[in-house]
A tleap script that builds the chain and sets N, CA, C and O, in Angstrom:
source leaprc.protein.ff14SB
mol = sequence {
  NMET LYS VAL THR ALA SER VAL GLN GLU MET
  PHE SER GLU ILE THR ALA LYS HIE THR GLY
  ALA VAL SER ILE VAL ASP ASP ALA GLY LYS
  LEU VAL GLY LEU VAL THR ASP TYR ASP ILE
  ARG ARG ALA VAL GLY GLU GLY GLN ASN ILE
  PHE LYS MET THR ILE ARG GLU ILE MET ASN
  PRO ASN PRO ILE ARG VAL ASN VAL ASP GLU
  LYS ALA ILE GLN ALA LEU LYS ILE MET GLU
  GLU ARG GLU LYS PRO LEU ALA VAL LEU PRO
  VAL VAL ASP SER GLY ALA ILE VAL ARG GLY
  MET ILE HIE LEU HIE ASP LEU ILE ASP LYS
  GLY CLEU
}
set mol.1.N position { 0.721 -1.174 0.076 }
set mol.1.CA position { -0.128 0.551 0.000 }
set mol.1.C position { 0.785 1.313 -0.166 }
set mol.1.O position { 1.991 1.067 -0.177 }
set mol.2.N position { 0.322 2.151 -0.285 }
set mol.2.CA position { 1.398 3.569 -0.975 }
set mol.2.C position { 1.111 4.139 0.406 }
set mol.2.O position { 0.043 4.067 1.014 }
set mol.3.N position { 2.258 4.725 0.805 }
set mol.3.CA position { 1.876 5.733 1.805 }
set mol.3.C position { 1.220 6.767 1.574 }
set mol.3.O position { 1.234 7.456 2.595 }
set mol.4.N position { 0.595 7.290 0.690 }
set mol.4.CA position { -0.306 8.360 0.093 }
set mol.4.C position { -1.673 7.879 0.120 }
set mol.4.O position { -2.649 8.578 -0.150 }
set mol.5.N position { -1.706 6.612 0.469 }
set mol.5.CA position { -3.142 5.933 0.844 }
set mol.5.C position { -3.725 6.550 2.020 }
set mol.5.O position { -2.995 6.960 2.923 }
set mol.6.N position { -5.490 6.685 2.097 }
set mol.6.CA position { -5.646 6.999 3.349 }
set mol.6.C position { -5.879 5.498 4.124 }
set mol.6.O position { -6.058 4.342 3.739 }
set mol.7.N position { -5.768 6.233 5.526 }
set mol.7.CA position { -5.799 5.255 6.831 }
set mol.7.C position { -6.909 4.236 6.538 }
set mol.7.O position { -6.772 3.037 6.778 }
set mol.8.N position { -8.251 4.891 5.893 }
set mol.8.CA position { -9.453 4.359 5.963 }
set mol.8.C position { -8.743 3.245 4.906 }
set mol.8.O position { -8.024 2.522 5.596 }
set mol.9.N position { -8.691 2.908 3.725 }
set mol.9.CA position { -8.102 2.028 2.606 }
set mol.9.C position { -6.997 0.947 3.320 }
set mol.9.O position { -6.808 -0.235 3.033 }
set mol.10.N position { -6.123 2.058 4.691 }
set mol.10.CA position { -5.306 1.177 5.002 }
set mol.10.C position { -5.898 -0.359 6.054 }
set mol.10.O position { -5.646 -1.563 6.082 }
set mol.11.N position { -6.593 0.393 6.633 }
set mol.11.CA position { -7.603 -0.380 7.606 }
set mol.11.C position { -8.162 -1.419 6.714 }
set mol.11.O position { -7.815 -2.599 6.668 }
set mol.12.N position { -9.270 -0.704 5.858 }
set mol.12.CA position { -10.114 -2.050 4.540 }
set mol.12.C position { -8.928 -2.742 4.292 }
set mol.12.O position { -8.936 -3.924 4.635 }
set mol.13.N position { -8.103 -2.387 3.880 }
set mol.13.CA position { -7.208 -4.040 3.612 }
set mol.13.C position { -6.671 -5.053 4.770 }
set mol.13.O position { -6.689 -6.257 4.514 }
set mol.14.N position { -6.225 -4.636 5.951 }
set mol.14.CA position { -5.529 -4.894 6.851 }
set mol.14.C position { -7.183 -6.015 7.723 }
set mol.14.O position { -7.050 -6.856 8.613 }
set mol.15.N position { -8.345 -5.649 7.146 }
set mol.15.CA position { -9.832 -6.147 7.990 }
set mol.15.C position { -10.091 -7.141 6.877 }
set mol.15.O position { -10.251 -8.291 7.286 }
set mol.16.N position { -10.185 -6.939 5.307 }
set mol.16.CA position { -10.459 -7.743 4.505 }
set mol.16.C position { -9.679 -9.005 4.140 }
set mol.16.O position { -10.336 -10.013 3.879 }
set mol.17.N position { -8.303 -9.054 4.094 }
set mol.17.CA position { -6.986 -9.756 4.104 }
set mol.17.C position { -7.024 -10.318 5.146 }
set mol.17.O position { -6.794 -11.509 4.937 }
set mol.18.N position { -7.223 -10.084 6.383 }
set mol.18.CA position { -6.962 -10.742 7.704 }
set mol.18.C position { -5.370 -10.658 7.850 }
set mol.18.O position { -4.862 -11.349 8.734 }
set mol.19.N position { -4.831 -10.136 7.323 }
set mol.19.CA position { -3.440 -10.044 7.276 }
set mol.19.C position { -2.443 -9.504 8.771 }
set mol.19.O position { -1.292 -9.876 8.996 }
set mol.20.N position { -3.180 -8.653 9.551 }
set mol.20.CA position { -2.914 -8.131 10.416 }
set mol.20.C position { -1.490 -7.282 10.169 }
set mol.20.O position { -0.828 -6.717 11.040 }
set mol.21.N position { -1.253 -7.341 8.968 }
set mol.21.CA position { -0.243 -5.926 8.802 }
set mol.21.C position { -0.371 -5.705 7.209 }
set mol.21.O position { -0.941 -6.304 6.297 }
set mol.22.N position { 0.311 -4.729 7.302 }
set mol.22.CA position { 0.736 -4.291 5.690 }
set mol.22.C position { 1.596 -3.515 5.377 }
set mol.22.O position { 1.354 -2.381 5.790 }
set mol.23.N position { 2.884 -3.648 4.598 }
set mol.23.CA position { 3.593 -2.778 4.036 }
set mol.23.C position { 3.259 -1.649 3.355 }
set mol.23.O position { 2.302 -1.547 2.587 }
set mol.24.N position { 4.187 -0.646 3.684 }
set mol.24.CA position { 3.864 0.406 2.891 }
set mol.24.C position { 4.894 1.185 2.152 }
set mol.24.O position { 5.958 1.626 2.585 }
set mol.25.N position { 4.292 1.292 0.733 }
set mol.25.CA position { 5.738 1.640 -0.149 }
set mol.25.C position { 5.602 2.966 -0.622 }
set mol.25.O position { 4.526 3.562 -0.576 }
set mol.26.N position { 6.572 3.421 -1.045 }
set mol.26.CA position { 6.855 4.722 -1.858 }
set mol.26.C position { 6.138 4.481 -3.322 }
set mol.26.O position { 5.488 3.440 -3.428 }
set mol.27.N position { 6.206 5.378 -4.479 }
set mol.27.CA position { 5.902 5.433 -5.749 }
set mol.27.C position { 6.769 4.641 -6.053 }
set mol.27.O position { 6.258 4.450 -7.157 }
set mol.28.N position { 7.908 3.791 -6.079 }
set mol.28.CA position { 8.869 2.994 -6.695 }
set mol.28.C position { 8.576 1.695 -6.002 }
set mol.28.O position { 9.421 0.978 -6.538 }
set mol.29.N position { 8.013 1.025 -5.270 }
set mol.29.CA position { 7.220 -0.087 -4.551 }
set mol.29.C position { 8.391 -0.253 -3.838 }
set mol.29.O position { 8.620 -1.461 -3.783 }
set mol.30.N position { 9.526 0.599 -3.075 }
set mol.30.CA position { 10.506 0.453 -2.269 }
set mol.30.C position { 9.408 0.831 -0.566 }
set mol.30.O position { 8.583 1.689 -0.253 }
set mol.31.N position { 9.843 -0.004 -0.088 }
set mol.31.CA position { 9.664 -0.518 1.462 }
set mol.31.C position { 10.168 0.696 2.442 }
set mol.31.O position { 11.369 0.809 2.688 }
set mol.32.N position { 9.185 1.615 3.001 }
set mol.32.CA position { 9.311 2.624 3.865 }
set mol.32.C position { 8.474 2.327 5.178 }
set mol.32.O position { 8.639 3.131 6.096 }
set mol.33.N position { 7.719 1.421 5.356 }
set mol.33.CA position { 7.154 1.311 6.501 }
set mol.33.C position { 6.147 -0.050 6.424 }
set mol.33.O position { 5.667 -0.707 5.500 }
set mol.34.N position { 6.077 -0.127 8.231 }
set mol.34.CA position { 4.881 -1.284 7.989 }
set mol.34.C position { 3.703 -0.754 8.813 }
set mol.34.O position { 3.898 0.310 9.401 }
set mol.35.N position { 2.316 -1.440 8.961 }
set mol.35.CA position { 1.078 -0.749 9.636 }
set mol.35.C position { 0.997 -2.242 10.297 }
set mol.35.O position { 1.371 -2.994 9.397 }
set mol.36.N position { 0.720 -2.922 11.312 }
set mol.36.CA position { 0.233 -3.630 12.164 }
set mol.36.C position { -1.010 -3.758 12.640 }
set mol.36.O position { -1.612 -2.702 12.833 }
set mol.37.N position { -1.588 -4.811 12.893 }
set mol.37.CA position { -2.576 -4.271 14.200 }
set mol.37.C position { -2.598 -4.124 15.059 }
set mol.37.O position { -3.640 -3.890 15.671 }
set mol.38.N position { -1.372 -4.184 15.612 }
set mol.38.CA position { -0.493 -3.799 17.034 }
set mol.38.C position { -1.016 -2.086 17.119 }
set mol.38.O position { -1.808 -1.450 17.814 }
set mol.39.N position { 0.007 -1.761 15.887 }
set mol.39.CA position { 0.013 -0.311 15.717 }
set mol.39.C position { -1.372 0.489 15.887 }
set mol.39.O position { -1.477 1.615 16.375 }
set mol.40.N position { -2.232 -0.173 15.477 }
set mol.40.CA position { -3.856 0.570 14.964 }
set mol.40.C position { -4.278 0.410 16.888 }
set mol.40.O position { -4.555 1.299 17.693 }
set mol.41.N position { -4.187 -0.798 17.040 }
set mol.41.CA position { -4.314 -0.887 18.365 }
set mol.41.C position { -3.757 0.180 19.307 }
set mol.41.O position { -4.520 0.769 20.073 }
set mol.42.N position { -2.959 0.341 19.286 }
set mol.42.CA position { -1.801 1.292 19.784 }
set mol.42.C position { -2.325 2.532 19.821 }
set mol.42.O position { -2.183 3.311 20.764 }
set mol.43.N position { -2.768 2.690 19.089 }
set mol.43.CA position { -3.046 4.646 18.623 }
set mol.43.C position { -4.396 4.526 19.400 }
set mol.43.O position { -4.629 5.274 20.350 }
set mol.44.N position { -5.394 3.454 18.930 }
set mol.44.CA position { -6.632 3.768 19.147 }
set mol.44.C position { -6.767 3.393 20.904 }
set mol.44.O position { -7.886 3.479 21.410 }
set mol.45.N position { -5.702 3.026 21.676 }
set mol.45.CA position { -5.396 2.838 23.056 }
set mol.45.C position { -4.835 4.335 23.621 }
set mol.45.O position { -5.125 4.960 24.641 }
set mol.46.N position { -4.200 4.539 22.861 }
set mol.46.CA position { -4.031 6.347 23.188 }
set mol.46.C position { -5.083 7.280 23.297 }
set mol.46.O position { -5.012 8.194 24.118 }
set mol.47.N position { -6.328 7.100 22.334 }
set mol.47.CA position { -7.244 7.809 22.694 }
set mol.47.C position { -7.069 8.628 21.209 }
set mol.47.O position { -7.856 9.544 20.973 }
set mol.48.N position { -6.232 8.347 20.416 }
set mol.48.CA position { -6.506 8.899 19.155 }
set mol.48.C position { -7.177 8.396 17.819 }
set mol.48.O position { -7.063 7.191 17.596 }
set mol.49.N position { -7.741 9.028 17.066 }
set mol.49.CA position { -8.693 8.707 16.043 }
set mol.49.C position { -8.052 8.244 14.807 }
set mol.49.O position { -7.603 9.154 14.110 }
set mol.50.N position { -7.954 7.478 14.524 }
set mol.50.CA position { -7.067 6.812 13.580 }
set mol.50.C position { -7.141 7.257 12.333 }
set mol.50.O position { -6.121 7.500 11.688 }
set mol.51.N position { -8.543 7.440 11.773 }
set mol.51.CA position { -9.257 7.943 10.509 }
set mol.51.C position { -8.551 9.412 10.529 }
set mol.51.O position { -8.048 9.682 9.438 }
set mol.52.N position { -8.399 10.412 11.511 }
set mol.52.CA position { -7.801 11.689 10.626 }
set mol.52.C position { -6.462 11.502 11.215 }
set mol.52.O position { -5.844 12.439 11.720 }
set mol.53.N position { -5.878 9.943 11.137 }
set mol.53.CA position { -4.183 10.219 11.097 }
set mol.53.C position { -3.447 10.264 9.985 }
set mol.53.O position { -4.408 10.117 9.230 }
set mol.54.N position { -2.331 10.365 9.092 }
set mol.54.CA position { -2.092 9.886 8.413 }
set mol.54.C position { -1.747 8.448 8.090 }
set mol.54.O position { -2.381 7.904 8.994 }
set mol.55.N position { -1.089 7.307 7.318 }
set mol.55.CA position { -0.504 6.433 7.417 }
set mol.55.C position { 0.904 6.868 7.751 }
set mol.55.O position { 1.344 6.147 8.647 }
set mol.56.N position { 1.780 7.792 7.356 }
set mol.56.CA position { 3.174 7.629 8.283 }
set mol.56.C position { 3.309 8.009 9.943 }
set mol.56.O position { 4.323 7.940 10.636 }
set mol.57.N position { 1.591 8.539 10.438 }
set mol.57.CA position { 1.795 8.875 12.038 }
set mol.57.C position { 1.736 7.297 12.667 }
set mol.57.O position { 2.087 7.026 13.816 }
set mol.58.N position { 1.237 6.343 11.713 }
set mol.58.CA position { 0.700 5.147 12.305 }
set mol.58.C position { 1.950 4.321 12.451 }
set mol.58.O position { 2.406 3.771 13.453 }
set mol.59.N position { 2.462 4.372 11.036 }
set mol.59.CA position { 3.391 3.205 10.613 }
set mol.59.C position { 4.648 3.180 11.484 }
set mol.59.O position { 5.144 4.130 12.089 }
set mol.60.N position { 5.124 1.739 11.425 }
set mol.60.CA position { 6.925 1.869 11.778 }
set mol.60.C position { 7.700 2.216 10.729 }
set mol.60.O position { 7.923 1.465 9.779 }
set mol.61.N position { 8.197 3.498 10.866 }
set mol.61.CA position { 9.428 3.711 9.708 }
set mol.61.C position { 10.778 2.785 9.272 }
set mol.61.O position { 11.508 3.009 8.306 }
set mol.62.N position { 10.857 2.104 9.878 }
set mol.62.CA position { 11.997 1.168 10.404 }
set mol.62.C position { 12.038 -0.130 10.465 }
set mol.62.O position { 12.950 -0.748 11.013 }
set mol.63.N position { 10.933 -0.710 9.837 }
set mol.63.CA position { 10.344 -2.045 9.801 }
set mol.63.C position { 11.737 -3.578 9.580 }
set mol.63.O position { 12.425 -3.917 8.617 }
set mol.64.N position { 11.646 -3.949 10.559 }
set mol.64.CA position { 13.073 -4.711 10.430 }
set mol.64.C position { 12.037 -5.810 8.824 }
set mol.64.O position { 10.827 -5.916 8.625 }
set mol.65.N position { 12.976 -6.269 8.209 }
set mol.65.CA position { 12.520 -7.185 6.693 }
set mol.65.C position { 13.706 -8.213 6.850 }
set mol.65.O position { 14.649 -8.366 7.627 }
set mol.66.N position { 13.176 -8.870 5.683 }
set mol.66.CA position { 13.918 -10.662 5.154 }
set mol.66.C position { 14.083 -10.330 3.501 }
set mol.66.O position { 13.206 -9.891 2.757 }
set mol.67.N position { 15.437 -10.668 3.170 }
set mol.67.CA position { 15.560 -10.310 1.911 }
set mol.67.C position { 14.705 -11.790 1.343 }
set mol.67.O position { 14.263 -12.720 2.017 }
set mol.68.N position { 14.680 -11.563 -0.256 }
set mol.68.CA position { 13.718 -12.534 -0.668 }
set mol.68.C position { 14.316 -14.121 -1.263 }
set mol.68.O position { 13.735 -15.013 -1.881 }
set mol.69.N position { 15.895 -13.979 -0.708 }
set mol.69.CA position { 16.895 -14.776 -1.165 }
set mol.69.C position { 17.234 -15.289 0.001 }
set mol.69.O position { 17.941 -16.292 -0.090 }
set mol.70.N position { 16.934 -14.897 1.198 }
set mol.70.CA position { 17.306 -15.481 2.496 }
set mol.70.C position { 16.174 -17.019 2.805 }
set mol.70.O position { 15.021 -17.023 2.376 }
set mol.71.N position { 16.521 -17.720 3.267 }
set mol.71.CA position { 16.233 -19.346 3.627 }
set mol.71.C position { 15.408 -18.972 4.602 }
set mol.71.O position { 15.628 -18.047 5.384 }
set mol.72.N position { 14.172 -19.871 4.582 }
set mol.72.CA position { 12.921 -19.673 5.677 }
set mol.72.C position { 13.383 -19.715 7.217 }
set mol.72.O position { 12.825 -19.107 8.130 }
set mol.73.N position { 14.180 -20.304 7.298 }
set mol.73.CA position { 14.751 -20.753 8.701 }
set mol.73.C position { 15.428 -19.099 9.244 }
set mol.73.O position { 15.513 -18.877 10.452 }
set mol.74.N position { 15.870 -18.034 8.217 }
set mol.74.CA position { 17.099 -16.932 8.522 }
set mol.74.C position { 15.514 -16.242 9.367 }
set mol.74.O position { 15.399 -15.846 10.527 }
set mol.75.N position { 14.416 -16.312 8.212 }
set mol.75.CA position { 13.522 -15.658 8.657 }
set mol.75.C position { 12.411 -15.801 9.619 }
set mol.75.O position { 11.374 -15.177 9.847 }
set mol.76.N position { 13.075 -16.985 10.166 }
set mol.76.CA position { 11.943 -17.906 11.452 }
set mol.76.C position { 13.430 -16.668 12.837 }
set mol.76.O position { 13.016 -15.754 13.551 }
set mol.77.N position { 14.229 -16.892 12.803 }
set mol.77.CA position { 15.246 -16.686 13.291 }
set mol.77.C position { 15.338 -14.921 14.127 }
set mol.77.O position { 15.663 -14.557 15.258 }
set mol.78.N position { 14.755 -14.013 12.583 }
set mol.78.CA position { 15.044 -12.867 12.875 }
set mol.78.C position { 13.712 -12.404 13.756 }
set mol.78.O position { 13.727 -11.578 14.668 }
set mol.79.N position { 12.532 -13.153 13.253 }
set mol.79.CA position { 11.319 -13.308 13.884 }
set mol.79.C position { 11.778 -13.331 15.775 }
set mol.79.O position { 11.575 -12.535 16.691 }
set mol.80.N position { 12.324 -14.403 15.700 }
set mol.80.CA position { 12.609 -14.754 17.414 }
set mol.80.C position { 13.412 -14.180 18.384 }
set mol.80.O position { 13.368 -14.163 19.614 }
set mol.81.N position { 14.315 -13.616 17.372 }
set mol.81.CA position { 14.994 -12.745 18.028 }
set mol.81.C position { 15.389 -11.476 18.782 }
set mol.81.O position { 16.463 -10.959 19.089 }
set mol.82.N position { 14.060 -11.167 18.965 }
set mol.82.CA position { 13.442 -9.920 19.214 }
set mol.82.C position { 13.268 -9.877 20.697 }
set mol.82.O position { 13.276 -11.008 21.182 }
set mol.83.N position { 13.133 -9.037 21.449 }
set mol.83.CA position { 12.736 -9.267 22.761 }
set mol.83.C position { 11.371 -9.415 23.274 }
set mol.83.O position { 11.043 -9.940 24.338 }
set mol.84.N position { 10.326 -8.684 22.040 }
set mol.84.CA position { 9.422 -9.139 21.786 }
set mol.84.C position { 9.108 -10.062 20.262 }
set mol.84.O position { 9.397 -9.462 19.226 }
set mol.85.N position { 8.547 -11.446 20.131 }
set mol.85.CA position { 8.779 -11.977 19.025 }
set mol.85.C position { 8.173 -11.385 17.901 }
set mol.85.O position { 7.256 -10.669 18.305 }
set mol.86.N position { 8.288 -11.349 16.389 }
set mol.86.CA position { 7.549 -10.592 15.919 }
set mol.86.C position { 6.304 -11.674 14.901 }
set mol.86.O position { 6.178 -12.856 15.222 }
set mol.87.N position { 5.802 -11.318 14.179 }
set mol.87.CA position { 4.404 -11.958 13.620 }
set mol.87.C position { 4.989 -11.801 12.126 }
set mol.87.O position { 4.986 -12.835 11.459 }
set mol.88.N position { 5.275 -11.134 11.781 }
set mol.88.CA position { 5.177 -10.872 10.295 }
set mol.88.C position { 6.614 -9.766 9.732 }
set mol.88.O position { 6.919 -8.679 10.224 }
set mol.89.N position { 7.194 -10.382 8.741 }
set mol.89.CA position { 8.209 -9.933 7.972 }
set mol.89.C position { 7.815 -9.092 6.769 }
set mol.89.O position { 6.726 -9.537 6.405 }
set mol.90.N position { 8.101 -8.304 6.147 }
set mol.90.CA position { 8.184 -7.252 5.093 }
set mol.90.C position { 9.084 -8.676 4.080 }
set mol.90.O position { 9.632 -9.547 4.755 }
set mol.91.N position { 9.157 -8.786 2.478 }
set mol.91.CA position { 9.821 -9.733 2.316 }
set mol.91.C position { 10.568 -8.544 1.116 }
set mol.91.O position { 9.806 -7.893 0.400 }
set mol.92.N position { 11.834 -8.391 1.021 }
set mol.92.CA position { 12.077 -7.180 0.101 }
set mol.92.C position { 13.346 -7.916 -1.004 }
set mol.92.O position { 14.044 -8.884 -0.701 }
set mol.93.N position { 13.390 -7.200 -2.241 }
set mol.93.CA position { 14.798 -7.637 -2.839 }
set mol.93.C position { 15.697 -6.571 -2.852 }
set mol.93.O position { 15.479 -5.368 -2.714 }
set mol.94.N position { 17.172 -7.430 -3.113 }
set mol.94.CA position { 18.158 -6.333 -3.039 }
set mol.94.C position { 17.645 -4.485 -3.501 }
set mol.94.O position { 18.412 -3.556 -3.248 }
set mol.95.N position { 16.537 -4.304 -4.047 }
set mol.95.CA position { 16.114 -3.081 -4.106 }
set mol.95.C position { 15.423 -2.222 -3.356 }
set mol.95.O position { 15.137 -1.040 -3.544 }
set mol.96.N position { 15.130 -3.145 -2.264 }
set mol.96.CA position { 14.220 -2.530 -0.804 }
set mol.96.C position { 13.108 -2.494 -1.328 }
set mol.96.O position { 12.339 -1.620 -0.927 }
set mol.97.N position { 12.577 -3.587 -2.575 }
set mol.97.CA position { 11.262 -3.389 -3.680 }
set mol.97.C position { 10.490 -4.658 -2.577 }
set mol.97.O position { 10.951 -5.765 -2.300 }
set mol.98.N position { 9.675 -4.265 -2.280 }
set mol.98.CA position { 8.309 -5.085 -1.204 }
set mol.98.C position { 7.846 -6.516 -2.670 }
set mol.98.O position { 7.207 -6.283 -3.696 }
set mol.99.N position { 8.260 -7.473 -2.367 }
set mol.99.CA position { 8.070 -8.722 -2.972 }
set mol.99.C position { 6.877 -9.763 -2.216 }
set mol.99.O position { 6.315 -10.739 -2.713 }
set mol.100.N position { 6.727 -9.202 -0.902 }
set mol.100.CA position { 5.601 -10.015 -0.044 }
set mol.100.C position { 5.485 -10.103 1.221 }
set mol.100.O position { 5.611 -9.009 1.771 }
set mol.101.N position { 5.323 -10.832 1.805 }
set mol.101.CA position { 4.999 -10.701 3.450 }
set mol.101.C position { 4.647 -12.251 3.958 }
set mol.101.O position { 3.699 -13.003 3.733 }
set mol.102.N position { 6.049 -12.386 4.870 }
set mol.102.CA position { 6.151 -13.841 5.801 }
set mol.102.C position { 5.352 -13.676 6.887 }
set mol.102.O position { 5.471 -12.601 7.475 }
set mol.103.N position { 4.452 -14.579 7.369 }
set mol.103.CA position { 4.012 -14.407 8.929 }
set mol.103.C position { 4.630 -15.535 9.553 }
set mol.103.O position { 4.993 -16.455 8.821 }
set mol.104.N position { 4.839 -15.628 10.990 }
set mol.104.CA position { 5.202 -16.888 11.650 }
set mol.104.C position { 3.954 -18.105 11.689 }
set mol.104.O position { 4.257 -19.297 11.624 }
set mol.105.N position { 3.197 -17.860 11.749 }
set mol.105.CA position { 2.173 -19.057 11.168 }
set mol.105.C position { 2.607 -19.680 9.821 }
set mol.105.O position { 2.727 -20.884 9.596 }
set mol.106.N position { 2.769 -18.907 9.173 }
set mol.106.CA position { 3.185 -19.492 7.510 }
set mol.106.C position { 4.654 -20.543 7.623 }
set mol.106.O position { 4.829 -21.445 6.804 }
set mol.107.N position { 5.560 -20.285 8.662 }
set mol.107.CA position { 6.818 -20.719 9.158 }
set mol.107.C position { 6.669 -21.882 10.058 }
set mol.107.O position { 7.599 -22.686 10.133 }
set mol.108.N position { 5.498 -22.066 10.807 }
set mol.108.CA position { 5.198 -22.794 11.801 }
set mol.108.C position { 4.279 -23.952 10.837 }
set mol.108.O position { 4.510 -25.160 10.882 }
set mol.109.N position { 3.281 -23.372 10.034 }
set mol.109.CA position { 2.706 -24.508 9.146 }
set mol.109.C position { 3.667 -25.526 8.186 }
set mol.109.O position { 3.308 -26.578 7.656 }
set mol.110.N position { 5.123 -24.822 8.124 }
set mol.110.CA position { 5.465 -25.309 7.357 }
set mol.110.C position { 6.781 -26.597 8.207 }
set mol.110.O position { 7.634 -27.221 7.576 }
set mol.111.N position { 6.621 -26.647 9.252 }
set mol.111.CA position { 7.266 -26.987 10.282 }
set mol.111.C position { 8.766 -26.804 10.945 }
set mol.111.O position { 9.575 -27.560 11.483 }
set mol.112.N position { 8.699 -25.217 10.580 }
set mol.112.CA position { 10.214 -24.456 11.348 }
set mol.112.C position { 9.927 -24.548 12.234 }
set mol.112.O position { 10.642 -24.160 13.158 }
savepdb mol mol.pdb
quit
């Protein structure tokens, strides 16, 4: 989703796709942020009206990511090495272009 999209569009995508997260990209498709359901809950919990906010105000501007050429086990290690384990990682190519998203449950389903 582009950083210029509305919060309403972003919220609709997260809800419709049941993803729990959406990668935020610039016009070239490069990763510039990540919004998770946690980010939305945090903003609402702070009493903010998310529909009056911009995506830039809600997103994590420096998301941890994994390269498309990394092995799945490396993605799992990246997710688990955090103080609070990550449930999702954007997948990017060498130019930081978003190629997908990997979820912890995907890795668990594969037996990692």
